[in-house]
Backbone of each chain as ProteinMPNN parsed JSONL, in Angstrom:
{"seq_chain_A": "GQSLEQPSEVTAVEGAIVQINCTYQTSGFYGLSWYQQHDGGAPTFLSYNALDGLEETGRFSSFLSRSDSYGYLLLQELQMKDSASYFCAVRDDGGSQGNLIFGKGTKLSVKP", "coords_chain_A": {"N_chain_A": [[17.056, -28.817, -1.638], [17.396, -32.031, -2.89], [20.333, -33.719, -3.024], [23.126, -35.674, -4.242], [26.707, -36.365, -3.875], [29.256, -37.131, -5.992], [32.641, -38.133, -7.277], [33.017, -37.494, -10.687], [34.919, -38.868, -12.13], [37.368, -41.755, -11.561], [40.688, -43.191, -11.712], [42.707, -46.055, -11.901], [45.163, -48.159, -11.135], [45.731, -51.753, -11.516], [45.264, -53.997, -8.787], [46.012, -51.952, -7.073], [44.591, -49.925, -4.454], [41.227, -47.892, -4.419], [39.297, -45.326, -3.505], [36.003, -44.361, -3.536], [34.029, -41.577, -2.604], [30.78, -40.308, -1.417], [28.713, -37.697, -0.658], [25.962, -36.793, 1.003], [22.51, -34.567, 0.575], [19.541, -34.824, 2.043], [16.234, -34.711, 2.575], [15.284, -36.807, 4.431], [16.726, -39.782, 5.849], [17.335, -42.973, 5.633], [19.372, -44.954, 4.538], [22.351, -45.787, 3.139], [23.147, -47.044, -0.419], [25.343, -48.786, -2.632], [25.885, -49.149, -5.94], [27.154, -50.912, -8.723], [27.651, -50.465, -12.445], [28.326, -51.852, -15.015], [29.253, -50.873, -18.356], [26.837, -50.835, -20.769], [25.437, -52.651, -19.155], [23.043, -53.468, -16.495], [22.422, -51.82, -13.645], [23.769, -53.329, -10.639], [23.28, -54.459, -7.389], [25.572, -53.486, -4.412], [26.258, -52.825, -1.936], [24.659, -52.129, 1.122], [24.237, -49.64, 3.956], [22.934, -48.571, 7.08], [23.906, -48.055, 9.319], [26.269, -46.853, 11.238], [29.644, -47.002, 10.439], [32.14, -49.677, 9.096], [31.269, -51.64, 6.485], [32.278, -54.768, 5.292], [32.724, -56.991, 2.268], [33.98, -58.868, 0.915], [36.194, -58.092, -1.293], [35.26, -55.523, -1.508], [34.347, -52.745, 0.57], [31.883, -50.782, 2.434], [31.265, -47.37, 3.598], [29.874, -45.659, 6.338], [29.129, -42.439, 7.615], [26.937, -41.236, 9.33], [26.418, -38.72, 10.659], [28.164, -37.302, 9.382], [27.166, -36.833, 7.293], [27.794, -38.493, 4.944], [29.61, -41.151, 2.774], [31.576, -44.087, 1.504], [32.855, -46.354, -0.946], [35.058, -48.438, -0.796], [37.163, -50.306, -2.536], [39.264, -52.873, -2.758], [42.444, -54.574, -3.953], [42.647, -53.772, -7.003], [40.582, -55.104, -10.104], [40.803, -55.691, -13.321], [38.455, -56.244, -14.586], [36.946, -54.634, -12.675], [36.314, -52.117, -13.529], [33.812, -49.786, -14.013], [30.796, -47.913, -13.349], [29.93, -46.683, -10.518], [27.618, -46.059, -8.366], [25.933, -44.018, -5.804], [23.724, -44.347, -3.295], [20.651, -42.966, -1.741], [18.719, -44.105, 0.536], [15.195, -42.462, 1.509], [13.161, -42.235, 2.824], [11.253, -44.125, 5.258], [9.634, -45.961, 4.763], [7.866, -48.517, 2.962], [8.741, -48.592, 0.266], [10.917, -48.227, -0.752], [12.123, -46.351, -1.783], [14.912, -45.005, -3.58], [17.512, -42.214, -4.267], [19.511, -41.352, -6.149], [23.05, -40.759, -6.769], [24.963, -39.164, -9.584], [27.142, -40.97, -10.276], [30.037, -42.43, -10.426], [32.574, -42.903, -12.392], [35.016, -45.612, -13.063], [38.176, -46.52, -14.003], [40.051, -48.891, -14.496], [43.554, -49.724, -14.73], [45.855, -51.344, -16.281]], "CA_chain_A": [[16.978, -29.8, -2.625], [18.165, -33.108, -2.363], [21.501, -33.99, -3.757], [24.118, -37.092, -3.84], [27.95, -35.609, -4.958], [30.287, -38.32, -6.419], [33.556, -37.661, -8.09], [32.597, -38.378, -11.711], [35.117, -40.131, -12.525], [38.511, -42.05, -10.934], [41.447, -43.674, -12.734], [43.82, -46.568, -10.373], [45.687, -49.31, -11.392], [45.514, -52.859, -11.162], [45.942, -54.18, -8.005], [45.691, -50.991, -6.193], [43.306, -49.602, -3.599], [40.755, -46.924, -4.162], [38.228, -44.784, -2.989], [35.164, -43.523, -4.021], [33.281, -40.749, -1.844], [29.755, -40.144, -1.337], [28.27, -36.852, 0.201], [24.496, -36.726, 0.715], [22.192, -33.856, 1.354], [18.379, -35.084, 1.833], [15.205, -34.432, 3.677], [15.526, -37.946, 5.255], [17.925, -40.645, 5.795], [17.557, -44.26, 6.318], [20.549, -45.854, 4.531], [23.239, -45.466, 1.563], [23.779, -48.328, -0.918], [25.88, -48.798, -3.789], [25.199, -50.318, -7.237], [27.75, -51.148, -9.992], [26.901, -50.998, -13.499], [29.337, -52.203, -16.432], [28.978, -50.402, -19.506], [25.958, -52.014, -21.463], [24.647, -53.484, -18.511], [22.275, -53.033, -15.695], [22.806, -51.556, -11.86], [23.993, -54.418, -9.544], [23.304, -53.873, -5.925], [26.949, -53.707, -3.865], [26.105, -52.896, -0.338], [23.637, -51.031, 1.755], [24.758, -49.386, 5.367], [22.047, -48.046, 7.365], [24.456, -47.516, 10.713], [27.76, -45.697, 10.808], [30.684, -47.927, 10.234], [32.621, -50.379, 7.72], [30.867, -52.98, 6.416], [33.074, -55.582, 4.576], [32.272, -57.775, 1.378], [35.018, -59.412, -0.149], [37.004, -57.113, -1.942], [34.973, -54.176, -1.637], [33.539, -52.207, 1.915], [31.014, -49.363, 2.447], [31.497, -47.019, 5.301], [28.834, -44.366, 6.537], [29.133, -41.521, 9.119], [25.847, -40.273, 9.261], [26.667, -37.21, 11.131], [29.033, -36.248, 8.546], [26.485, -36.991, 5.852], [28.998, -38.783, 4.04], [30.028, -42.339, 2.959], [32.782, -44.27, 0.498], [33.11, -47.65, -1.043], [36.609, -49.023, -1.033], [37.798, -51.446, -3.449], [40.847, -53.241, -2.692], [43.132, -55.627, -4.93], [41.641, -53.71, -8.069], [40.805, -56.007, -10.929], [40.336, -55.07, -14.893], [36.689, -56.138, -14.21], [36.268, -53.573, -11.72], [36.061, -51.157, -14.283], [32.285, -49.701, -14.089], [30.504, -47.263, -12.953], [29.268, -46.863, -9.123], [26.468, -45.092, -7.911], [25.446, -44.119, -4.261], [21.872, -44.208, -3.528], [20.222, -42.815, -0.504], [17.054, -44.348, 0.965], [15.283, -41.256, 2.256], [11.884, -42.667, 3.587], [11.343, -45.285, 6.456], [7.902, -46.721, 4.719], [8.326, -49.786, 2.344], [8.405, -48.444, -0.872], [12.003, -48.595, -1.062], [12.69, -45.133, -3.017], [16.301, -44.453, -3.731], [17.761, -41.036, -4.863], [20.872, -41.526, -6.721], [23.952, -39.923, -7.41], [25.202, -39.344, -10.978], [27.469, -42.063, -10.679], [31.504, -42.129, -10.811], [33.438, -44.389, -13.568], [36.109, -45.99, -12.493], [39.064, -47.006, -15.231], [41.135, -49.694, -13.759], [44.394, -49.555, -15.973], [47.424, -52.578, -16.21]], "C_chain_A": [[17.411, -30.992, -2.156], [19.379, -33.513, -3.372], [22.142, -35.036, -2.917], [25.2, -36.138, -4.511], [28.868, -36.793, -4.447], [31.101, -37.593, -7.467], [33.165, -38.428, -9.476], [33.698, -39.343, -12.368], [37.042, -40.617, -11.68], [39.528, -43.254, -11.971], [42.418, -44.346, -11.527], [44.269, -47.467, -11.46], [45.59, -50.688, -11.038], [46.258, -53.48, -9.405], [46.117, -53.134, -6.535], [44.476, -50.954, -5.437], [42.084, -48.122, -4.133], [39.344, -46.618, -3.536], [37.301, -43.989, -3.098], [33.988, -42.799, -3.101], [32.029, -40.392, -2.258], [29.239, -38.906, -0.487], [26.578, -36.573, -0.065], [23.888, -35.377, 1.718], [20.319, -34.354, 0.883], [17.531, -34.926, 2.703], [15.104, -35.458, 4.822], [16.474, -39.078, 5.267], [17.636, -42.041, 6.278], [18.941, -45.342, 5.938], [21.219, -45.149, 3.527], [23.317, -46.752, 0.985], [24.799, -47.772, -1.834], [25.813, -49.229, -4.772], [26.558, -49.755, -8.17], [27.034, -51.206, -10.952], [28.297, -50.781, -14.239], [28.518, -51.534, -17.666], [28.325, -51.077, -20.44], [25.089, -52.417, -20.376], [23.848, -52.686, -17.281], [22.774, -52.367, -14.312], [22.648, -52.701, -11.434], [24.154, -53.892, -8.427], [25.097, -54.533, -5.151], [26.832, -54.062, -2.518], [25.079, -52.005, 0.187], [24.401, -50.764, 3.383], [23.698, -48.662, 5.699], [22.638, -47.531, 8.772], [25.826, -47.122, 10.283], [28.471, -47.041, 10.905], [30.844, -48.66, 9.065], [31.643, -51.342, 7.856], [31.569, -53.796, 4.888], [32.408, -56.521, 3.42], [33.003, -58.351, 0.617], [35.973, -58.641, -0.234], [36.682, -55.406, -1.691], [34.141, -54.01, 0.162], [32.872, -50.788, 1.627], [31.207, -49.063, 3.668], [30.44, -45.556, 4.829], [29.091, -43.854, 7.765], [27.689, -40.747, 8.796], [25.634, -38.638, 9.954], [27.574, -36.335, 10.261], [28.614, -36.324, 7.011], [27.558, -37.361, 4.729], [29.405, -40.612, 4.225], [30.786, -42.916, 1.839], [32.526, -45.823, 0.679], [34.37, -47.758, -1.56], [36.928, -50.154, -1.8], [39.347, -51.639, -3.47], [41.373, -54.392, -3.992], [42.557, -55.143, -6.5], [42.18, -54.463, -9.123], [40.423, -55.13, -12.216], [38.527, -55.213, -14.703], [35.964, -55.433, -13.553], [35.69, -52.432, -12.218], [34.443, -50.957, -14.688], [31.822, -48.16, -13.509], [29.545, -47.35, -11.385], [28.779, -45.602, -9.019], [26.388, -45.34, -6.724], [24.139, -43.921, -4.63], [21.329, -43.632, -2.105], [18.664, -43.076, -0.342], [16.328, -43.187, 1.915], [14.072, -41.448, 3.161], [12.045, -43.867, 4.161], [10.376, -46.249, 5.424], [8.764, -47.537, 3.264], [8.475, -49.464, 0.75], [10.005, -48.629, -1.645], [13.019, -47.75, -2.243], [14.205, -44.989, -2.545], [16.328, -43.023, -4.288], [18.876, -41.26, -5.22], [21.911, -40.673, -7.179], [24.126, -40.285, -8.648], [26.312, -39.992, -11.149], [29.265, -41.134, -10.583], [31.973, -43.301, -11.577], [34.557, -44.481, -13.294], [36.627, -46.839, -13.677], [40.028, -47.887, -13.968], [42.11, -50.409, -14.921], [45.338, -50.938, -15.424], [48.209, -51.87, -15.658]], "O_chain_A": [[17.822, -31.046, -0.997], [19.129, -33.568, -4.577], [22.019, -35.333, -1.729], [24.922, -35.332, -5.399], [29.155, -37.249, -3.341], [30.677, -36.773, -8.281], [33.007, -39.648, -9.521], [33.428, -40.367, -12.996], [37.784, -39.699, -11.329], [39.029, -44.005, -12.809], [42.845, -43.728, -10.552], [43.747, -47.473, -12.575], [45.25, -50.754, -9.857], [47.424, -53.375, -9.025], [46.287, -53.469, -5.363], [43.51, -51.695, -5.621], [42.769, -47.104, -4.036], [38.5, -47.434, -3.168], [37.533, -42.816, -2.807], [32.993, -43.488, -2.876], [31.938, -40.113, -3.454], [29.382, -39.18, 0.704], [26.087, -36.218, -1.136], [24.258, -35.054, 2.847], [19.882, -34.268, -0.265], [17.976, -34.98, 3.849], [14.882, -35.107, 5.981], [17.102, -39.086, 4.209], [17.734, -42.196, 7.495], [19.419, -46.206, 6.674], [20.81, -44.083, 3.068], [23.549, -47.679, 1.76], [25.108, -46.581, -1.871], [25.504, -50.39, -4.508], [26.909, -48.583, -8.307], [25.934, -51.754, -10.882], [29.107, -49.863, -14.108], [27.312, -51.695, -17.85], [28.958, -51.932, -21.061], [23.901, -52.542, -20.674], [23.99, -51.475, -17.111], [23.945, -52.685, -14.107], [21.596, -53.297, -11.664], [24.97, -52.991, -8.236], [25.609, -55.638, -5.331], [27.132, -55.128, -1.98], [24.716, -51.075, -0.533], [25.059, -51.668, 3.899], [23.264, -47.969, 4.779], [21.999, -46.678, 9.388], [26.304, -47.112, 9.149], [27.94, -48.04, 11.389], [30.075, -48.544, 8.11], [31.207, -51.821, 8.903], [31.368, -53.442, 3.726], [31.281, -56.861, 3.78], [32.654, -58.372, -0.563], [36.678, -58.447, 0.756], [37.442, -54.439, -1.68], [33.556, -54.908, 0.767], [33.237, -49.93, 0.823], [31.319, -49.821, 4.631], [30.269, -44.856, 3.831], [29.255, -44.506, 8.796], [27.559, -39.773, 8.056], [24.837, -37.739, 9.687], [27.738, -35.116, 10.32], [29.232, -36.067, 5.978], [28.014, -36.622, 3.857], [29.487, -41.234, 5.284], [30.709, -42.132, 0.893], [32.192, -46.449, 1.685], [34.735, -47.25, -2.619], [36.798, -51.167, -1.113], [40.27, -50.969, -3.931], [40.595, -54.891, -4.806], [42.054, -56.018, -7.205], [43.37, -54.664, -9.362], [39.835, -54.052, -12.138], [37.665, -54.334, -14.713], [34.734, -55.382, -13.591], [34.802, -51.793, -11.653], [33.86, -51.712, -15.466], [32.708, -47.338, -13.278], [28.558, -48.079, -11.287], [29.202, -44.5, -9.368], [26.622, -46.46, -6.269], [23.576, -43.544, -5.657], [21.951, -44.195, -1.204], [17.71, -42.503, -0.868], [16.827, -42.973, 3.019], [14.015, -40.817, 4.217], [12.858, -44.676, 3.714], [10.617, -47.454, 5.498], [9.842, -47.249, 2.743], [8.224, -50.433, 0.033], [10.206, -49.05, -2.784], [13.931, -48.043, -3.017], [14.585, -44.884, -1.379], [15.283, -42.578, -4.763], [19.545, -41.455, -4.205], [21.62, -39.826, -8.023], [23.704, -41.36, -9.074], [26.793, -39.762, -12.258], [29.589, -39.948, -10.634], [31.722, -44.48, -11.325], [35.256, -43.469, -13.241], [35.927, -47.652, -14.28], [40.494, -47.5, -12.897], [41.773, -51.27, -15.734], [45.384, -51.349, -14.265], [49.345, -52.278, -15.417]]}, "seq_chain_B": "DVKVTQSSRYLVKRTGEKVFLECVQDMDHENMFWYRQDPGLGLRLIYFSYDVKMKEKGDIPEGYSVSREKKERFSLILESASTNQTSMYLCASVRGNEQFFGPGTRLTVL", "coords_chain_B": {"N_chain_B": [[16.977, -66.975, -8.318], [16.435, -63.539, -8.268], [14.607, -62.364, -11.231], [14.728, -59.723, -13.516], [12.73, -58.748, -16.458], [13.047, -56.542, -19.682], [10.76, -55.739, -22.244], [12.183, -55.213, -24.582], [15.518, -54.321, -26.15], [16.295, -52.604, -27.61], [14.941, -49.684, -29.155], [13.532, -48.025, -31.501], [11.568, -44.953, -32.352], [9.443, -43.122, -33.7], [8.443, -39.429, -33.733], [6.126, -38.483, -31.713], [4.779, -40.87, -31.953], [3.055, -43.26, -29.892], [4.819, -45.119, -27.286], [5.389, -48.152, -25.519], [6.884, -49.796, -22.844], [7.782, -52.446, -21.351], [7.648, -53.763, -18.222], [8.64, -56.918, -16.631], [8.889, -58.86, -13.705], [9.473, -61.649, -12.093], [9.456, -62.178, -8.875], [7.798, -61.844, -7.426], [7.56, -58.924, -5.996], [6.634, -56.175, -4.587], [6.996, -53.446, -4.845], [7.388, -51.523, -7.715], [9.329, -49.701, -10.073], [10.404, -47.022, -12.368], [12.898, -45.834, -14.006], [14.698, -43.15, -16.151], [17.914, -43.315, -17.557], [20.939, -40.904, -18.117], [23.538, -39.706, -19.841], [25.728, -38.884, -17.619], [23.725, -37.575, -15.712], [23.393, -39.685, -13.7], [20.445, -41.748, -12.769], [17.347, -41.203, -12.821], [13.953, -40.83, -11.516], [10.817, -41.7, -12.94], [8.449, -43.155, -12.605], [6.734, -44.809, -9.861], [5.392, -48.061, -8.505], [3.716, -49.263, -5.91], [1.799, -51.335, -5.508], [-0.702, -53.365, -7.072], [-2.365, -51.339, -9.631], [-1.732, -49.128, -8.168], [-0.186, -46.042, -8.23], [2.909, -43.617, -8.695], [3.915, -40.608, -8.888], [6.95, -39.867, -9.819], [10.516, -38.335, -9.816], [10.667, -36.883, -12.392], [7.995, -36.913, -14.371], [6.78, -36.104, -16.442], [5.135, -36.594, -19.367], [4.95, -38.602, -19.682], [3.2, -42.011, -18.376], [2.047, -44.786, -16.44], [1.312, -48.2, -16.05], [-0.192, -50.698, -14.011], [-1.137, -53.507, -13.991], [-1.003, -56.061, -13.111], [0.351, -57.781, -10.512], [2.852, -58.638, -11.164], [3.876, -57.015, -13.772], [4.909, -53.889, -14.727], [4.288, -51.566, -16.629], [5.525, -48.202, -18.29], [4.707, -45.811, -20.568], [4.836, -43.565, -23.059], [2.978, -41.501, -24.062], [2.947, -39.475, -26.705], [5.556, -39.223, -28.346], [8.974, -37.886, -27.822], [11.745, -36.496, -28.986], [13.162, -35.717, -26.782], [13.169, -37.489, -25.25], [14.916, -39.587, -25.723], [16.629, -41.836, -24.56], [18.383, -44.115, -22.035], [16.223, -46.321, -20.609], [15.166, -47.861, -17.474], [13.985, -50.552, -15.472], [13.045, -51.316, -12.536], [12.398, -54.048, -9.499], [11.989, -54.084, -6.093], [13.478, -55.628, -3.181], [13.496, -55.261, 0.019], [16.134, -53.671, 0.875], [17.464, -53.601, -0.972], [17.107, -52.934, -4.677], [16.723, -54.804, -7.863], [17.274, -54.67, -10.831], [16.461, -54.362, -14.531], [17.495, -55.287, -17.877], [17.47, -53.012, -19.474], [15.921, -50.537, -21.816], [17.073, -49.246, -24.542], [15.627, -46.229, -25.722], [15.435, -44.665, -29.102], [14.453, -41.746, -30.186], [13.09, -40.451, -33.061]], "CA_chain_B": [[17.815, -65.523, -8.599], [15.432, -62.418, -8.995], [14.483, -62.198, -12.559], [13.668, -58.951, -14.256], [13.277, -58.554, -17.831], [12.351, -55.735, -20.228], [10.447, -56.157, -23.591], [13.047, -54.991, -25.655], [16.894, -54.016, -25.306], [16.548, -51.366, -28.03], [13.433, -49.484, -29.49], [13.627, -46.685, -32.368], [10.657, -44.79, -32.747], [9.185, -41.585, -34.255], [8.017, -38.32, -32.879], [4.254, -38.453, -31.479], [4.322, -42.257, -31.638], [2.729, -43.893, -28.496], [5.723, -46.378, -27.378], [4.871, -49.233, -24.323], [7.879, -50.416, -22.461], [6.969, -53.669, -20.68], [8.446, -54.765, -17.596], [8.183, -57.99, -15.872], [9.395, -59.455, -12.659], [9.357, -62.78, -11.14], [9.582, -62.63, -7.639], [6.458, -61.298, -6.346], [7.579, -57.865, -5.405], [5.32, -55.497, -4.602], [7.451, -52.512, -5.568], [8.496, -51.724, -9.137], [10.303, -48.413, -10.629], [10.668, -46.956, -13.696], [14.271, -44.573, -14.41], [15.76, -43.315, -17.159], [19.54, -42.83, -17.419], [21.131, -40.051, -19.512], [24.794, -39.667, -19.13], [26.107, -37.466, -16.761], [22.993, -37.375, -15.074], [22.46, -40.715, -13.316], [19.134, -42.83, -12.757], [16.168, -40.505, -12.473], [13.142, -42.351, -11.229], [10.069, -41.505, -13.418], [6.845, -43.25, -12.16], [6.801, -46.193, -9.153], [4.208, -48.358, -8.125], [3.725, -49.695, -4.453], [0.9, -52.454, -5.691], [-1.492, -53.262, -8.407], [-3.264, -50.576, -10.022], [-1.213, -48.016, -7.65], [1.185, -45.463, -9.227], [3.494, -42.44, -7.63], [4.879, -39.788, -9.744], [8.546, -39.676, -9.434], [11.016, -36.733, -9.756], [10.343, -36.468, -13.798], [6.713, -37.837, -14.456], [6.309, -35.481, -17.469], [5.522, -36.799, -20.634], [5.133, -40.307, -19.299], [2.153, -42.636, -17.713], [2.534, -45.988, -16.115], [0.57, -49.115, -15.908], [0.042, -51.799, -13.303], [-2.665, -54.183, -13.939], [-0.726, -57.531, -12.704], [1.796, -57.588, -9.674], [4.606, -59.127, -11.79], [4.164, -56.162, -14.91], [4.946, -52.418, -14.938], [4.568, -50.545, -17.984], [5.651, -47.261, -19.295], [3.794, -45.238, -21.694], [4.988, -42.361, -23.81], [1.869, -40.706, -24.905], [3.607, -39.354, -27.864], [7.345, -39.456, -27.978], [9.779, -36.698, -28.063], [13.113, -36.384, -29.408], [14.068, -35.466, -25.556], [12.724, -39.1, -24.447], [15.592, -40.368, -26.27], [17.604, -42.373, -23.099], [17.695, -45.58, -21.759], [15.091, -46.565, -19.751], [15.467, -49.228, -16.48], [12.608, -50.761, -14.563], [13.284, -52.44, -11.4], [11.871, -54.048, -8.589], [12.441, -53.853, -4.799], [13.11, -56.447, -1.789], [14.443, -55.072, 1.436], [16.924, -52.654, 0.888], [17.67, -53.884, -2.633], [16.505, -53.033, -6.051], [16.722, -55.624, -8.875], [17.312, -53.963, -12.266], [16.095, -55.39, -15.59], [18.685, -55.007, -18.67], [17.613, -51.477, -19.735], [15.727, -50.285, -23.453], [17.453, -48.214, -25.416], [15.062, -45.774, -26.936], [15.807, -43.564, -29.605], [13.063, -40.918, -30.765], [13.42, -39.688, -34.621]], "C_chain_B": [[16.311, -64.787, -8.976], [15.548, -62.272, -10.679], [13.95, -60.331, -13.115], [13.749, -58.515, -15.629], [12.573, -57.391, -18.398], [11.671, -56.452, -21.619], [11.616, -56.274, -24.589], [14.425, -54.207, -25.26], [16.927, -52.811, -26.439], [15.288, -51.084, -29.157], [14.046, -47.879, -30.703], [12.181, -46.402, -32.625], [10.146, -43.399, -33.282], [8.65, -40.694, -33.649], [6.822, -38.756, -32.887], [3.812, -39.944, -31.635], [4.078, -42.678, -30.238], [3.871, -45.227, -28.375], [4.775, -46.72, -25.418], [6.378, -49.358, -24.38], [7.228, -51.235, -21.127], [7.98, -54.183, -19.851], [8.051, -55.873, -16.73], [8.974, -58.666, -15.176], [8.937, -60.53, -11.875], [9.465, -63.589, -9.609], [8.477, -61.884, -6.766], [6.539, -60.018, -5.38], [6.339, -57.224, -5.57], [5.513, -53.991, -5.505], [8.068, -52.317, -7.201], [8.821, -50.271, -9.36], [10.436, -48.433, -11.745], [11.815, -45.648, -13.502], [14.531, -44.435, -15.687], [17.108, -42.54, -16.814], [20.046, -42.183, -18.378], [22.617, -39.923, -18.748], [25.211, -38.096, -18.62], [24.995, -36.713, -15.739], [22.304, -38.369, -14.311], [21.373, -41.38, -13.411], [18.004, -41.579, -12.448], [14.839, -41.198, -12.267], [11.625, -41.035, -11.763], [8.319, -41.183, -12.773], [7.731, -44.827, -10.762], [5.47, -46.426, -8.913], [4.363, -49.798, -6.854], [2.531, -51.193, -4.407], [-0.013, -52.35, -6.659], [-2.381, -51.789, -8.253], [-2.908, -48.935, -8.756], [0.033, -47.393, -8.405], [1.514, -44.101, -8.357], [3.822, -42.03, -9.029], [6.088, -39.934, -8.794], [9.128, -38.242, -9.624], [10.589, -36.148, -11.52], [9.459, -36.816, -14.556], [6.133, -37.427, -15.765], [6.128, -36.02, -18.479], [5.443, -38.509, -20.605], [3.643, -40.784, -18.626], [2.892, -44.0, -17.594], [1.068, -46.662, -15.968], [0.695, -50.071, -15.298], [-0.835, -52.573, -12.738], [-2.128, -55.547, -13.303], [0.184, -57.06, -11.583], [3.246, -57.826, -10.525], [5.118, -57.652, -13.3], [3.691, -54.954, -14.259], [5.191, -51.915, -15.969], [4.474, -49.13, -18.42], [5.261, -46.945, -19.967], [4.39, -43.889, -22.26], [4.187, -42.272, -24.572], [2.051, -40.405, -26.022], [4.906, -38.622, -27.408], [7.744, -38.394, -28.584], [10.771, -36.869, -28.42], [14.166, -36.441, -27.771], [13.751, -36.51, -24.57], [13.55, -39.76, -24.845], [16.17, -40.536, -25.182], [17.311, -43.925, -23.273], [16.771, -45.49, -20.319], [15.154, -48.147, -19.047], [14.459, -49.389, -15.853], [13.839, -51.778, -13.592], [12.341, -52.972, -10.444], [12.197, -54.372, -7.134], [12.411, -55.34, -3.898], [14.333, -55.953, -1.016], [14.703, -53.826, 0.944], [17.456, -52.865, -0.596], [17.219, -53.801, -3.9], [17.19, -54.0, -7.159], [16.429, -54.8, -10.517], [17.214, -54.884, -13.568], [17.224, -54.767, -16.624], [18.708, -53.822, -18.993], [16.966, -51.845, -21.229], [16.265, -48.979, -23.636], [16.926, -47.515, -26.089], [15.882, -44.665, -27.439], [14.327, -43.368, -30.564], [13.522, -40.171, -31.877], [12.84, -38.417, -34.672]], "O_chain_B": [[15.391, -65.225, -9.667], [16.634, -62.076, -11.224], [12.789, -59.942, -12.988], [14.765, -57.932, -16.009], [11.536, -57.061, -17.823], [12.028, -57.569, -21.994], [11.897, -57.272, -25.253], [14.484, -53.549, -24.221], [17.712, -51.919, -26.116], [14.772, -51.961, -29.851], [14.858, -46.992, -30.438], [11.474, -47.315, -33.053], [10.963, -42.513, -33.031], [8.152, -41.174, -32.631], [6.349, -39.357, -33.852], [2.632, -40.255, -31.475], [4.95, -42.421, -29.409], [3.846, -46.168, -29.168], [4.087, -46.071, -24.63], [7.076, -49.169, -25.376], [6.48, -50.83, -20.238], [8.946, -54.831, -20.254], [7.033, -55.698, -16.059], [9.894, -59.208, -15.788], [8.059, -60.361, -11.029], [9.523, -64.768, -9.259], [8.515, -61.491, -5.6], [5.907, -59.908, -4.329], [5.369, -57.471, -6.287], [4.778, -53.495, -6.359], [9.03, -52.914, -7.684], [8.35, -49.597, -8.444], [10.588, -49.478, -12.378], [11.516, -44.621, -12.893], [14.617, -45.423, -16.416], [17.318, -41.558, -16.101], [19.826, -42.575, -19.524], [22.846, -39.999, -17.541], [25.102, -36.92, -18.969], [25.191, -35.66, -15.133], [21.092, -38.315, -14.104], [21.281, -41.754, -14.58], [18.246, -41.102, -11.339], [14.663, -42.222, -12.927], [11.415, -39.94, -11.241], [7.541, -40.25, -12.574], [8.779, -45.468, -10.831], [4.554, -45.608, -8.986], [4.923, -50.889, -6.953], [2.465, -51.943, -3.433], [-0.187, -51.239, -7.161], [-2.879, -51.284, -7.247], [-3.668, -47.979, -8.602], [0.945, -47.98, -8.988], [0.733, -43.578, -7.562], [3.969, -42.743, -10.022], [6.196, -40.06, -7.574], [8.458, -37.21, -9.604], [10.235, -34.982, -11.692], [9.884, -37.139, -15.665], [5.218, -38.07, -16.28], [7.247, -36.143, -18.977], [5.844, -39.343, -21.417], [2.895, -39.848, -18.342], [3.877, -44.376, -18.23], [0.001, -46.065, -15.823], [1.656, -50.746, -15.666], [-1.278, -52.567, -11.589], [-3.068, -56.24, -12.916], [0.758, -55.979, -11.712], [4.344, -57.275, -10.443], [6.262, -57.407, -13.681], [2.686, -54.78, -13.569], [6.362, -51.772, -16.323], [3.407, -48.773, -18.92], [5.14, -47.905, -20.728], [4.226, -43.004, -21.42], [4.289, -42.753, -25.701], [1.301, -41.03, -26.772], [5.176, -37.812, -26.52], [7.223, -37.898, -29.583], [10.978, -38.024, -28.05], [15.288, -36.911, -27.583], [13.988, -36.462, -23.363], [13.337, -40.926, -24.51], [16.384, -39.499, -24.553], [16.611, -44.632, -23.998], [16.772, -44.735, -19.347], [15.183, -49.225, -19.64], [13.838, -48.368, -15.557], [14.828, -52.482, -13.795], [11.276, -52.356, -10.467], [12.993, -55.311, -7.167], [11.425, -56.074, -3.945], [15.544, -56.085, -1.194], [13.85, -52.999, 0.622], [17.868, -51.87, -1.191], [16.846, -54.901, -4.307], [18.407, -53.839, -7.252], [15.35, -54.511, -11.033], [17.79, -55.969, -13.647], [17.848, -53.781, -16.231], [19.801, -53.258, -18.921], [17.199, -52.896, -21.827], [15.997, -47.924, -23.062], [17.269, -47.624, -27.266], [16.667, -43.945, -26.823], [13.572, -44.102, -31.203], [14.33, -39.261, -31.689], [12.959, -37.724, -35.682]]}, "name": "protein", "num_of_chains": 2, "seq": "GQSLEQPSEVTAVEGAIVQINCTYQTSGFYGLSWYQQHDGGAPTFLSYNALDGLEETGRFSSFLSRSDSYGYLLLQELQMKDSASYFCAVRDDGGSQGNLIFGKGTKLSVKPDVKVTQSSRYLVKRTGEKVFLECVQDMDHENMFWYRQDPGLGLRLIYFSYDVKMKEKGDIPEGYSVSREKKERFSLILESASTNQTSMYLCASVRGNEQFFGPGTRLTVL"}
């Protein structure tokens, strides 16, 4: 079957760095995405990695290792507003549909 | 900015009722999706559509149907609502590798 594994909860303090890991097992792989969802809100896109390596966007970075079927989201200089759920998602086909398989999400709590 | 809207934020229906959830996007995207989101289960794909009048089953299509008569509008239909369909329903459209989500409809079936 197809599965994505990520921790269910992570807690960190303001100003710290936190890493949210995601391992996947899918029939196909074309890229790994990350989405952020605040309580009561809609998921919003953070990043997409198709190739191995680190992609940086401001305080957030995303990493992919295709050989290890593994990726992570790195959040630096944590702020209270970063408290949210974070989902990794795999694009498992190369077609135009853009279908994603989502992980179950990691709830990040940032403490003062 | 891409905008995806859903017809209701909150909806309460009774068992056996027919329920329509509407989703509209304003960016001429071809591909649209319906998910349900339940605590601890993440987002699960119900149906998707890659063109007008085209639809494909996702992972959990049972008890649902969809309609796409116009490119901008993708409707999710619960033919006979049941209590196990109480959930948050999210619609999305896609551009490239990015999905754009609507605000969601929290449906309660009594």
